[in-house]
C-alpha positions as CSV (number, residue, x, y, z in Angstrom):
1,M,0.0,0.0,0.1
2,L,3.0,2.4,0.7
3,L,4.1,1.8,-2.9
4,L,0.7,2.9,-4.1
5,F,0.3,5.8,-1.9
6,I,3.8,7.3,-3.2
7,T,2.7,6.5,-6.7
8,V,-0.4,8.2,-6.8
9,T,0.8,11.3,-4.7
10,L,3.4,11.6,-7.5
11,F,0.5,11.3,-9.9
12,V,-1.4,14.1,-8.4
13,L,1.5,16.3,-8.3
14,Y,2.1,15.5,-12.0
15,C,-1.5,16.4,-13.1
16,T,-1.3,19.7,-10.9
17,S,2.2,20.9,-11.8
18,E,1.2,20.1,-15.7
19,S,-1.5,22.8,-15.4
20,L,0.7,25.3,-13.7
21,A,3.4,25.0,-16.2
22,N,0.8,27.3,-18.5
23,A,0.8,30.1,-15.5
24,P,4.5,31.6,-16.3
25,R,3.6,31.9,-20.1
26,H,0.4,33.6,-19.1
27,A,2.2,35.7,-16.8
28,G,4.9,36.4,-19.5
29,F,2.1,37.5,-22.1
30,K,0.4,40.0,-19.5
31,I,3.9,41.9,-18.8
32,K,5.1,41.6,-22.2
33,Q,8.0,39.3,-21.3
34,F,6.6,36.4,-23.4
35,P,10.4,34.9,-24.1
36,L,11.1,34.7,-20.5
37,G,7.3,33.5,-19.9
38,L,8.0,30.8,-22.4
39,M,11.5,29.8,-21.1
40,L,10.2,29.5,-17.3
41,S,7.0,27.3,-18.6
42,N,9.2,24.9,-20.4
43,Q,11.3,24.5,-17.3
44,V,8.2,23.5,-15.1
45,Y,7.1,21.3,-17.9
46,S,10.8,19.7,-17.9
47,L,10.6,19.0,-14.1
48,N,7.0,17.8,-14.2
49,R,7.8,15.4,-16.9
50,F,10.8,13.9,-15.0
51,N,8.4,13.5,-12.1
52,G,5.9,11.7,-14.4
53,F,8.7,9.3,-15.8
54,L,9.1,7.9,-11.9
55,I,5.4,6.8,-11.9
56,A,5.7,4.1,-14.5
57,P,8.5,2.3,-12.9
58,L,6.7,2.3,-9.7
59,L,3.6,1.0,-10.9
60,G,5.8,-1.6,-12.6
61,L,7.6,-2.8,-9.3
62,Y,3.9,-3.0,-7.8
63,V,2.8,-5.5,-10.4
64,D,6.0,-7.3,-10.4
65,N,5.7,-7.6,-6.6
66,G,2.2,-9.2,-7.0
67,G,0.0,-6.4,-6.4
68,G,-3.7,-6.8,-6.7
69,E,-5.8,-5.3,-9.5
70,E,-8.5,-4.0,-7.4
71,S,-6.4,-1.9,-4.9
72,L,-4.4,-0.5,-8.0
73,K,-7.8,0.6,-9.6
74,I,-9.3,2.1,-6.1
75,F,-5.9,4.3,-5.9
76,A,-5.8,5.2,-9.5
77,I,-9.5,6.4,-9.2
78,A,-8.9,8.3,-6.1
79,G,-5.6,9.9,-7.7
80,C,-7.7,11.2,-10.8
81,T,-10.5,12.4,-8.3
82,L,-8.1,14.1,-6.1
83,S,-6.1,15.9,-8.9
84,A,-9.4,17.1,-10.3
85,V,-10.1,18.9,-7.1
86,L,-6.8,20.4,-6.8
87,L,-6.9,21.5,-10.6
88,V,-10.4,23.4,-9.7
89,A,-8.3,25.2,-6.7
90,I,-5.7,26.1,-9.1
91,L,-8.7,27.6,-11.6
92,K,-9.8,29.6,-8.7
93,L,-6.4,30.9,-7.6
94,W,-5.1,31.5,-11.0
95,P,-4.9,35.2,-10.4
96,L,-2.3,34.3,-7.5
97,F,-0.3,32.1,-9.5
98,I,-0.1,34.7,-12.3
99,K,1.2,37.2,-9.6
100,L,3.5,34.8,-8.3
101,F,5.0,34.1,-11.8
102,T,4.9,37.6,-12.8
103,N,7.2,38.7,-10.1
104,I,9.5,35.8,-10.4
105,L,9.7,36.9,-14.3
106,L,10.4,40.4,-12.9
107,G,13.1,39.3,-10.8
108,I,14.7,37.4,-13.8
109,E,14.5,40.2,-15.9
110,R,16.1,42.6,-13.4
111,D,18.7,40.1,-11.9
112,G,19.1,37.3,-14.4
113,F,18.2,33.7,-13.6
114,S,19.7,33.6,-10.3
115,T,18.6,32.9,-6.7
116,R,18.2,36.7,-6.4
117,A,15.3,36.7,-8.9
118,F,13.2,34.1,-6.7
119,K,13.8,36.0,-3.3
120,S,10.6,38.4,-3.6
121,P,8.0,36.4,-5.4
122,F,5.2,38.3,-4.1
123,F,6.8,41.5,-4.6
124,S,3.8,43.7,-6.1
125,R,4.3,45.5,-9.5
126,G,1.4,48.3,-9.9
127,E,-2.1,47.1,-11.0
128,I,-1.9,44.2,-13.6
129,G,-5.2,42.3,-14.4
130,Y,-3.9,38.9,-12.9
131,G,-6.9,36.8,-13.5
132,F,-8.8,35.8,-16.6
133,A,-10.1,39.2,-18.6
134,N,-12.0,36.8,-20.9
135,R,-13.7,33.6,-19.7
136,R,-15.1,32.8,-23.0
137,I,-15.0,28.9,-23.4
138,D,-13.6,27.5,-26.5
139,L,-15.4,24.2,-26.6
140,L,-13.1,22.6,-29.2
141,T,-10.0,23.5,-27.3
142,L,-11.6,22.3,-24.3
143,F,-12.5,19.0,-25.7
144,A,-9.2,18.5,-27.3
145,Q,-7.5,19.1,-23.8
146,S,-9.9,16.5,-22.2
147,F,-9.0,14.0,-24.9
148,T,-5.2,14.6,-24.5
149,T,-5.3,14.6,-20.8
150,S,-7.2,11.4,-20.5
151,L,-4.8,9.7,-23.1
152,A,-1.7,11.1,-21.2
153,M,-2.5,11.1,-17.6
154,P,-3.8,7.7,-16.7
155,T,-2.0,5.8,-19.3
156,A,0.1,4.1,-16.8
157,F,-2.4,2.9,-14.4
158,I,-4.5,1.7,-17.4
159,L,-1.8,-0.5,-18.8
160,N,-0.6,-1.8,-15.6
161,L,-4.2,-2.8,-14.8
162,L,-4.3,-4.9,-18.3
163,A,-0.7,-6.2,-17.4
164,I,-2.1,-7.8,-14.1
165,R,-5.0,-9.1,-15.8
166,L,-3.2,-10.3,-19.0
167,P,0.5,-11.4,-17.7
168,E,1.3,-12.9,-21.1
169,Y,1.2,-9.6,-22.7
170,Q,2.8,-7.6,-20.2
171,A,5.8,-6.3,-21.7
172,T,3.6,-5.3,-24.8
173,L,1.3,-3.4,-22.9
174,V,3.8,-1.6,-20.7
175,Q,5.8,-0.6,-24.0
176,S,2.6,0.6,-25.4
177,A,2.5,3.5,-22.9
178,T,5.0,5.6,-25.0
179,V,2.4,5.3,-28.1
180,I,-0.7,6.2,-26.3
181,S,1.1,9.4,-24.7
182,G,2.6,10.1,-28.2
183,M,-0.8,10.3,-29.5
184,G,-1.8,12.6,-26.8
185,N,1.4,14.8,-27.4
186,L,0.3,15.0,-31.2
187,V,-3.1,16.7,-30.4
188,L,-1.3,18.8,-27.8
189,N,1.5,20.0,-30.2
190,F,-0.4,20.3,-33.6
191,Y,-3.7,21.5,-32.3
192,I,-3.8,23.0,-28.8
193,F,-0.5,25.0,-28.7
194,P,-0.8,26.5,-32.2
195,K,-4.3,27.7,-31.0
196,V,-2.6,29.2,-27.8
197,A,0.3,30.6,-29.8
198,L,-2.4,32.3,-32.5
199,S,-4.5,33.6,-29.5
200,E,-1.5,35.0,-27.9
201,T,-0.3,36.6,-31.3
202,R,-3.8,38.2,-31.6
203,G,-3.7,39.4,-28.1
204,E,-6.4,37.6,-26.6
205,P,-5.3,34.2,-25.2
206,D,-7.2,34.3,-21.5
207,G,-10.2,32.3,-22.8
208,I,-7.8,29.6,-24.2
209,Y,-6.1,29.4,-21.0
210,Y,-9.3,29.0,-19.4
211,S,-10.7,26.4,-21.6
212,I,-7.4,24.2,-21.3
213,L,-8.0,24.5,-17.3
214,L,-11.4,23.4,-17.7
215,G,-10.3,20.6,-20.0
216,K,-7.9,19.2,-17.8
217,I,-10.1,19.1,-14.9
218,F,-12.9,17.3,-17.1
219,G,-10.4,14.9,-18.6
220,T,-8.4,13.9,-15.4
221,G,-11.7,14.1,-13.1
222,V,-14.4,12.4,-15.3
223,V,-13.1,11.1,-18.4
224,S,-9.7,9.2,-16.7
225,S,-11.9,8.1,-13.8
226,C,-14.6,6.4,-15.9
227,I,-12.1,4.8,-18.4
228,I,-10.2,3.1,-15.0
229,A,-13.5,2.3,-13.5
230,V,-15.0,0.3,-16.5
231,I,-11.5,-1.4,-17.5
């Protein structure tokens, strides 16, 4: 149970941090420092993906040690549900995160990429619209993000559940994780990110960022949980 608890904790951190990676990019747009915002966003993504890489080996260890299917399913659904709850909290607190990353970016602009830049993350800079100036929902982006999230996030859980049930295909199932995640990345890089970039170029990205967060909540809390439950 301890192994499952650690794995699910990493999974929840993975889901929530993945959403926060958009905050520095959004902050960079708001203060006209987009290159710095994109740089910091990519760093958050990189750290988060490293965390995500730890999940699959831990689940593989659980399966190799004779872990049960029901326990894994319960923990997986609990992880998806908790992640969705935290993503709702992130959505509500988005202005706070934008302010935090705005001040970090201003610190980097002032002091370079050094520890000094991170010393006063809550230092205030005048009146900036930290929240969503536009909450118009882009339904296509919302559903595309839900699809991508439901492919990428619970993949390790689903494949290891199937590996317990079909041990003769264990290696094939585990190796399939990269293919399934790759499909999600195709949607992300060839549909969602171009729409984000286009909305930023036109000066109105708030609705897209809002739709992406809603899509992650729906994809993690509803779609992923349902897929795991019916397998």
